[in-house]
C-alpha positions in Angstrom: 0.0 0.0 0.0 1.2 3.6 -0.5 3.1 5.1 2.4 1.1 7.0 4.9 1.9 10.7 5.5 3.1 11.6 8.9 0.6 13.3 11.1 3.4 15.1 13.1 3.2 18.9 13.1 6.0 20.5 11.2 8.6 22.4 13.3 8.3 26.2 13.3 11.2 28.0 11.9 13.0 30.5 14.2 12.5 34.0 13.1 15.4 35.6 11.4 17.5 37.9 13.5 16.6 41.5 13.0 19.2 43.6 11.3 21.0 46.0 13.6 19.3 48.9 11.9 15.9 47.8 13.3 17.0 47.4 16.9 15.1 49.7 19.3 17.1 52.5 20.8 14.9 52.9 23.9 16.7 52.4 27.1 15.8 49.3 29.0 13.3 49.8 31.9 15.2 49.7 35.2 14.3 46.8 37.4 12.5 48.0 40.6 14.2 46.6 43.6 12.0 45.5 46.5 12.3 48.2 49.3 14.1 47.0 52.4 11.8 45.9 55.2 11.4 48.5 57.9 12.9 47.3 61.1 10.3 46.3 63.6 10.2 48.6 66.7 10.3 45.7 69.1 13.0 44.1 67.0 15.3 47.1 67.2 14.7 47.3 70.9 15.7 43.7 71.3 19.2 44.2 69.9 20.5 45.1 73.4 24.2 44.4 73.9 25.2 41.9 76.5 27.7 44.6 77.8 25.9 46.2 80.7 28.0 49.4 80.5 26.9 50.0 76.9 23.3 49.4 77.9 23.6 52.1 80.6 25.0 54.5 78.1 22.2 53.8 75.6 19.4 54.1 78.2 20.7 57.4 79.6 21.8 59.0 76.3 25.4 59.1 77.6 24.6 61.2 80.7 25.2 58.3 83.1 28.0 55.8 83.1 28.8 52.5 84.9 31.6 52.7 87.5 33.2 50.1 89.8 35.5 50.2 92.8 36.3 48.0 95.8 34.2 50.0 98.3 31.0 50.4 96.4 31.2 47.7 93.8 29.2 48.5 90.6 27.4 51.8 90.7 26.3 54.7 88.4 27.8 58.2 88.2 26.8 61.3 86.3 29.0 62.1 83.2 27.7 65.7 83.1 25.9 68.2 85.4 22.3 67.1 85.8 19.4 69.4 86.6 16.7 68.9 89.3 13.6 66.9 88.3 15.3 65.6 85.1 14.7 62.1 83.8 18.2 60.8 83.3 17.6 57.1 82.6 14.6 55.3 81.0 14.4 51.5 80.6 11.9 48.8 80.1 11.6 45.7 82.3 13.6 42.7 81.3 10.7 40.6 82.5 7.4 41.9 84.0 4.2 40.8 85.7 1.1 42.4 87.0 -2.0 41.7 89.1 -4.0 41.4 85.9 -2.3 38.0 85.6 -2.2 37.9 81.8 0.8 35.5 81.6 -0.9 33.2 84.2 -4.1 33.1 82.0 -2.0 32.3 78.9 0.6 29.9 80.1 -1.1 28.1 83.0 -3.7 25.4 82.9 -7.1 27.1 82.7 -8.5 25.6 85.8 -5.3 26.2 87.8 -5.1 29.7 86.5 -8.6 30.5 87.7 -7.9 29.1 91.1 -4.7 31.1 91.4 -6.4 34.3 90.4 -9.3 33.8 92.9 -6.8 33.0 95.7 -4.6 36.0 95.2 -6.8 38.7 93.7 -8.3 39.9 97.0 -5.0 40.8 98.7 -5.4 44.2 100.4 -2.4 44.0 102.7 -0.6 46.9 101.2 2.6 44.8 100.9 4.0 42.9 98.0 1.2 41.7 95.6 1.3 37.8 95.3 -0.6 37.8 92.0 1.9 40.1 90.3 4.7 38.0 91.7 3.3 34.7 90.5 2.7 36.3 87.1 6.4 36.8 86.8 7.0 33.1 86.9 4.6 32.4 84.0 6.1 35.3 82.0 9.5 33.5 82.5 7.9 30.2 81.3 6.6 31.9 78.2 10.0 33.3 77.6 11.5 29.8 77.8 8.9 28.6 75.3 9.8 31.3 72.8 13.5 30.4 73.3 12.7 26.9 72.1 10.3 28.0 69.4 10.6 27.7 65.6 10.5 31.5 64.9 14.2 32.4 64.7 13.9 36.1 65.6 11.6 35.4 68.5 13.8 32.6 69.7 17.0 34.6 69.5 15.4 37.5 71.4 14.1 35.2 74.1 17.5 33.6 74.5 19.2 36.9 74.8 16.8 38.0 77.6 17.4 34.7 79.4 21.1 35.2 79.1 20.9 38.7 80.6 18.6 37.4 83.4 21.3 34.9 84.3 24.3 37.1 84.0 23.2 40.5 85.3 21.4 39.8 88.6 22.6 38.5 91.9 20.8 35.8 93.8 19.5 35.7 97.3 21.3 33.2 99.6 19.9 30.5 101.9 20.0 32.9 104.8 17.7 35.3 102.9 15.1 32.8 101.7 12.6 30.6 103.5 13.2 27.4 101.6 10.1 25.7 102.9 7.9 28.6 101.8 9.7 28.7 98.5 9.2 25.0 97.9 5.5 25.4 98.5 5.2 28.3 96.1 7.2 26.5 93.3 5.1 23.4 93.8 2.0 25.6 93.1 3.7 26.9 89.9 4.7 23.5 88.6 1.3 22.0 89.2 -0.3 24.8 87.2 1.9 24.2 84.1 0.0 22.3 81.4 1.2 18.7 80.8 2.5 19.6 77.3 4.9 22.2 78.8 6.1 20.4 81.9 9.7 20.2 80.5 10.0 23.8 79.5 11.7 24.8 82.8 13.2 22.6 85.5 12.6 23.1 89.2 16.2 24.2 89.6 15.7 27.0 87.1 12.5 28.1 88.8 14.3 28.1 92.1 17.1 30.3 90.6 14.5 32.7 89.2 12.9 33.0 92.6 16.3 33.7 94.3 16.9 36.5 91.7 13.4 37.9 92.2 13.8 37.9 96.0 16.9 40.2 95.7 16.1 42.3 92.6 12.4 42.5 91.7 10.8 45.9 92.0 7.1 46.4 92.7 5.2 49.5 91.7 1.7 50.6 92.5 -0.5 52.1 89.7 -3.3 54.6 90.0 -6.7 53.7 91.5 -9.1 51.9 89.3 -12.8 52.8 89.3 -15.9 50.9 88.0 -18.4 52.5 85.6 -20.5 53.4 88.6 -17.6 55.4 90.2 -16.8 52.8 92.8 -13.2 52.5 93.8 -12.0 49.0 93.0 -8.3 48.7 93.8 -4.8 49.9 92.8 -3.0 48.2 89.9 0.3 46.5 91.0 3.3 45.6 88.8 6.6 43.8 89.3 9.6 43.7 87.1 13.4 43.4 86.8 15.4 46.4 85.6 19.1 45.8 85.0 20.2 49.5 84.8 18.2 50.6 87.9 19.6 47.7 89.8 23.1 49.3 89.6 22.0 52.4 91.6 23.2 52.3 95.2 21.0 52.9 98.2 20.9 56.0 100.4 18.3 57.1 103.0 18.9 60.6 101.7 18.9 59.9 97.9 19.5 62.3 95.0 17.2 60.3 92.7 13.8 58.6 92.7 12.0 56.3 90.3 8.7 56.4 88.6 7.3 53.4 86.8 4.2 52.0 85.2 2.8 50.5 82.0 3.3 52.5 78.9 2.5 52.0 75.2 4.5 54.9 73.9 7.9 53.5 74.5 9.6 50.7 72.5 9.9 48.0 75.1 11.6 44.7 75.2 8.3 43.0 75.7 7.3 41.0 72.7 5.2 38.5 74.5 1.4 39.0 74.1 -0.2 40.0 77.3 3.1 41.0 79.1 2.8 44.5 80.5 5.2 47.0 78.9 6.6 48.2 82.3 8.7 51.3 82.0 10.9 52.9 84.7 12.5 56.3 84.8 15.2 57.6 87.1 14.5 61.2 88.0 16.8 63.6 89.9 15.6 65.0 93.2 18.2 67.8 93.1 21.1 69.1 91.0 23.8 66.4 90.6 27.4 67.4 89.7 29.5 65.6 87.1 31.2 62.6 88.6 28.7 62.3 91.6 27.2 59.0 92.4 23.5 58.4 91.7 21.5 57.0 94.7 18.0 56.1 95.5 16.2 54.5 98.4 15.7 50.7 98.3 12.9 51.2 100.8 9.3 52.1 99.7 8.4 55.7 100.3 6.4 55.0 103.5 9.5 53.3 105.1 11.7 56.2 104.2 9.6 58.2 106.8 10.5 55.8 109.6 13.2 56.7 112.2 16.7 55.5 111.8 16.7 52.3 113.8 13.5 51.1 112.0 14.9 51.9 108.6 18.2 50.1 109.3 16.4 47.0 110.5 14.2 46.9 107.4 17.3 47.3 105.1 19.2 44.5 107.0 16.2 42.2 106.8 15.6 42.8 103.1 19.1 43.3 101.7 21.5 42.1 104.4 23.6 45.3 104.8 24.1 47.8 107.6 23.2 51.3 106.2 25.8 53.9 107.0 24.6 56.7 104.7 24.8 60.4 105.8 21.3 60.3 107.2 21.9 57.1 109.3 25.4 57.7 110.6 26.0 61.5 110.3 25.2 64.4 112.6 21.8 65.1 111.1 18.8 65.5 113.4 16.1 62.9 113.5 13.5 65.1 111.9 10.8 62.4 111.6 10.6 62.3 115.5 9.2 65.9 115.8 7.5 67.4 118.9 6.2 70.8 119.9 8.8 73.2 121.2 8.1 74.2 124.8 9.6 77.7 124.5 6.8 80.3 125.1 7.9 82.5 122.2 8.2 79.6 119.7 5.8 76.7 120.0 6.9 75.3 116.6 6.6 71.6 116.0 10.3 71.4 115.1 11.8 69.9 118.3 13.6 66.6 117.5 16.6 64.5 118.6 19.8 66.2 117.6 21.3 63.0 116.3 20.0 59.9 114.5 18.0 57.7 116.9 20.0 54.4 117.0 20.6 51.7 119.6 23.7 51.4 121.8 26.8 50.0 120.0 25.1 50.6 116.7 23.3 47.2 117.1 20.5 46.0 114.9 19.2 43.5 117.4 17.2 46.3 119.2 14.0 47.9 118.1 12.9 51.5 117.9 11.8 51.8 121.5 15.2 50.6 122.8 16.8 53.2 120.5 14.8 56.0 122.1 16.4 55.3 125.4 19.7 56.7 124.0 18.1 60.1 123.3 19.5 62.6 125.7 18.8 65.9 124.0 16.2 67.6 121.8 16.9 70.6 119.6 14.4 73.0 118.0 15.2 73.6 114.4 13.1 76.8 114.5 14.4 78.7 117.5 17.5 76.7 118.4 16.4 75.7 122.0 18.1 72.6 123.3 16.3 70.5 125.9 18.5 68.0 127.8 17.6 64.8 129.7 16.6 65.6 133.3 14.4 68.5 132.3 17.1 71.2 131.8 17.4 73.6 129.0 20.8 74.6 127.8 20.2 78.3 128.5 17.6 78.3 131.3 18.0 75.3 133.6 14.9 73.9 135.3 12.4 75.6 133.0 11.6 72.5 131.0 11.7 69.8 133.7 10.5 66.4 132.4 9.8 67.7 128.9 12.1 65.3 127.1 10.7 62.4 129.1 7.2 63.5 128.2 8.1 63.5 124.5 9.7 60.0 124.8 6.5 58.8 126.6 4.4 60.1 123.7 6.8 58.3 121.3 6.2 55.0 123.2 2.4 55.4 123.3 2.4 56.1 119.5 4.6 53.1 118.7 2.4 50.8 120.8 -1.0 51.9 119.3 -3.4 49.0 118.5 -2.8 47.5 115.1 -5.8 47.3 112.6 -4.5 44.4 110.4 -3.6 45.9 107.0 -4.9 49.4 107.9 -2.0 50.4 110.2 -2.2 51.8 113.7 -5.4 53.1 115.3 -4.7 56.8 115.8 -8.0 57.2 117.4 -6.6 55.5 120.5 -3.8 58.1 120.9 -4.1 59.9 124.3 -4.8 63.7 124.2 -1.5 64.5 126.0 0.4 62.7 123.2 -1.6 64.4 120.5 -0.6 67.8 122.1 3.1 67.0 121.9 3.5 65.1 118.6 3.9 67.1 115.4 1.6 66.5 112.5 4.6 65.4 110.4 5.7 62.9 113.0 6.5 59.5 111.5 3.5 57.8 113.1 1.1 60.1 111.3 3.0 59.9 108.0 3.0 56.1 108.3 -0.7 56.0 108.8 -1.3 58.2 105.8 0.7 55.9 103.7 -1.5 52.9 104.8 -4.6 54.9 103.8 -3.2 55.6 100.4 -2.0 52.0 99.7 -5.3 50.5 100.9 -7.6 53.2 99.5 -9.9 50.6 97.9 -10.6 49.0 101.3 -10.8 52.4 103.2 -13.3 53.8 100.7 -15.7 50.9 100.7 
């Protein structure tokens, strides 16, 4: 039979190359490059150096520097003259928690989280808030989860924060921590961790974290919260770790103070959802000269109003050191123990011990009442009158017999007033004779006012 024709399609011929005369002279369209991604605000904030000195310089814009010597250890000094009421250092918390318990609600087992919130949310003691403290542990657990996560940037940032937490903060020793109470608290934490995350952090790591928090955690009280009906609910409470602030040394007569609270206007290191962006600022109380050491009070403001022996005992119990600042060991009058001047032409409530009220041999084993037994003279800061023990005035003997003893009796009565649980002393029980002698700015009144402020939600009910 005749051969069949192939059904295959014929190949197309390539078009002939254009002559050079017909090549277009238009310039080639430039290739648009993809614009570089803008750095994330939180990402740039997370590029902290592990060098603490560089972090101090960055957070203070070069106005404060890290110094170190054998006597003081690490501390901060001014690199230029600083003005009064100037914010010289601003930093965000390395790790933070609050009484809103956001990290607890996210990282803990739902049933355990609800029980923990119910157990700790009604704390009106005015002291450290247990819910904000427990929230720090679950913020740490979430940080550990991010460090082991698949997202590279998030994991790298979390690992850096954990490295800083381990390197920059000292730990409380066995003499400073009640290990039985610590074991009970950590047992509560571990039981609240979901079964899928039990291996995120070991008990040893949680114990180390608690030792760090015991020595370095700072607590701050926010403003009063009100319901829609205008009813006062409670004050917000926050806790956090601040590496730069932790370098500032203590003084009972400081040249700086701190203000802190949640803020959304500052690029914080918090990249965990629900973690409060806790910001702290160091503000000057007075002018500070170049090279002068920065100081602040480790004690909360209401304890700064206490007499010397009580402040020293509080510092030794909390931080294990014997304070020898100018206010504690200098020649400054004990102004918080103020009484009415008996001079007829004065009557000012400026009569106080001429020296700090401390126990014999500078001992911390004695309390405030034992320290008052060493007071042998009172001086009026208004008129200069000096009243000595035994009832004699320096210029007119015998005119003020028994007046120093009367003031010390009023001091004893004020110290021994009945205690109203978390609401402080009952000032209504103070005798009229003591009320006549004690100044309105005496420490016992200031202490009571601080209890009213800290427990306003309970007082206003």
